N, C-alpha and C positions, 0 to 999 in steps of 0.2 A: 504494500500500500504506500502511496506517495505521501510524504509529510505535508505538502502544501495543498493537498486535495481539498477543494471547497465544497461544502454541502450546498446543494442547489435544488430548489423545488420548482416544478412547473405544474401549473394548474390550467385546466381548460374549463372555464366557468363563466356564467352570466354575471356572477358576483365577483368582479375583478379585484385583484389584490391592490391595496393602497401603495404597496412598495414599488411595483414596476408593472406596467401593462403594455402589451403589444396588441395593436388593433390593425386589422388588415383592410385595405381599401383597394377598389378597382379604379381605373381611370375615370369612370363615370361617377362612382359613389363619393369620391373625394370632394366633388363640387357641392355636395349636399351634406357635409360633415358638421353641420351646426356651427357652434362657436369656433371649432377648429378650422373651418374652411378659410376664414380670414388669415389665420396663421399660416396655413398651407400655401395660400396665395402669396403671402409676403415672402415665405421661404422658397417659393417656386417648386413646391412638392406637388407632382402631378400623378403620383401613385403608379409610375411605370414599374415594370417587373424588377424585383431585386433592388429597389431603392427604399430609403427610409428617411424619416424626419423625426427628430427627437424634440419633445416639448417637456421641459422641466418645470416642476412645481405648478402645473397648470390649474388644477382644481383640487382643493383640499390636500395639497402637497403631493399629489400623485404624479409620478413620472410616466409619460406616455411615449411609446415608440410607434409611430404610424409606419406601416410597412406596405409597400406597393405590390400589387398582384398583376398589374397590367390590365389589358382589355379582358372583360368578363368572358367573352366568347372564346378566348385563347387559354383560359385557365384549365390546367390538368392537375392531377394529384401531386406531381413533381413540383408544381408552382407552390403549393402549400408546404411541402417539405422544405423547400428552399427558404420560404418566408419564415417558417418556424426556426430554422437554423440561424438565419440572420437575426431574429429576435433574441434567441438565447445568447448568441455571441455578443450582441450589443449589451444585454443585461449583465453578463459576466464582466465585460469590459468596464462597466459602470459600478462594479462591485455589489450588484444587487444579490440578495439571498434568495429571492423568489420572483417569479414572473407569472403573470396570468395572461392567457391568450384567448 
């Protein structure tokens, strides 16, 4: 066992973690993302496949990572696997202990 191994928890839930959330968006859904749509526009996040936009301390201290899936008609299971991998990599890079997707 590695000494520096970090315990990390991933949950798939409608009740997201306050620690770190990953939300997936298509190129169409990003335009209707409520309050986040303005931030995405400012950050030029268009939800293209394998792209991400990090929003720190947005609401109630929650950290949100918006992950792009690309065009809805082109999404396959591999798209979700890559998006989940990008989410976990980003959460670990930010020293999060838990991520909800």
